[in-house]
N, C-alpha and C positions, 0 to 999 in steps of 0.2 A: 574451451569446454563446451559441450553441446547443451543447448537450452533445456532439452528434455531431461538431462541428468540433474540439472539444477531444480527443475520443477518436481521431479520425483523425490528429491531430497526434502523439499519443503511441503510436499503434497499433504502430509498428515498434520502439519502445523505451520501455516503461512505466518502466524503471529511471530514465530521465531525470526523471520526476516524483517517484518515491519516494526517490531518493537525496538530493533536496534536503531531505527531512524525516528521513531515516534514514541518516546518514553511515556507520553500521556495516554496511550492507547487503552481504551476501556470497552468492555462488553456492552453492546447495544441491543442484543437479542437477535433472534433469527439467524444466528451464525455470522453476524456482522459486528465489527468493532468500529469505534469512532475516535477521532483525534483532531487536534488542531492541524490545519493544512500547512505544510512547510513551503508551499508554493506561492502564498500570498499572506498579507497581514490578516490574521485570523484571531478573533477574540472568543468565538464560540465554536466548538468542534463541528466542522463541516465536511471533514474527510471521512468517508466510509470505506471499510475494507471488508470484502466478502471472504470469510475463512474457508469456504468450500472451493472457491475458484481462484482465490488469490488476487482477484481484480480489485482495483480501488477507484473511487470516484469522489471528487470534491463538488459539493453542491454550491460552493461559493464562487470558485474561479473556473470550474468546468474541467480541471485536470482529471484524466482518467486513463486506465489501461492496466497492463499486467505488472508484475513486480519488476520486470525488465524495463518497462516504461518508467516506473517510479524511480528506479535506480538511475536511469539515464537522465531524467529531468532533475533529480536531486543533485547530480554531479555534472549537469549541463553537457551531457553526451548523448549521441544518438544510440539508443539501446540495441540497435540491430547489428 
């Protein structure tokens, strides 16, 4: 499946993708959501997801990228 098809599917609501992996996802304001980062031991929510772009960034471990990068890192695969 083409990545653009997947992006178009989630474009109006990236939270549909991320909530399946991050059940503690909470609104943080400015179109961003925060959650505990699944890529490191996290006690305070350090992962931020931008709902307009679908990009994520962890301020604790530095993990970042698109939903494809997130999926690949979560499943230890190269997302390309």
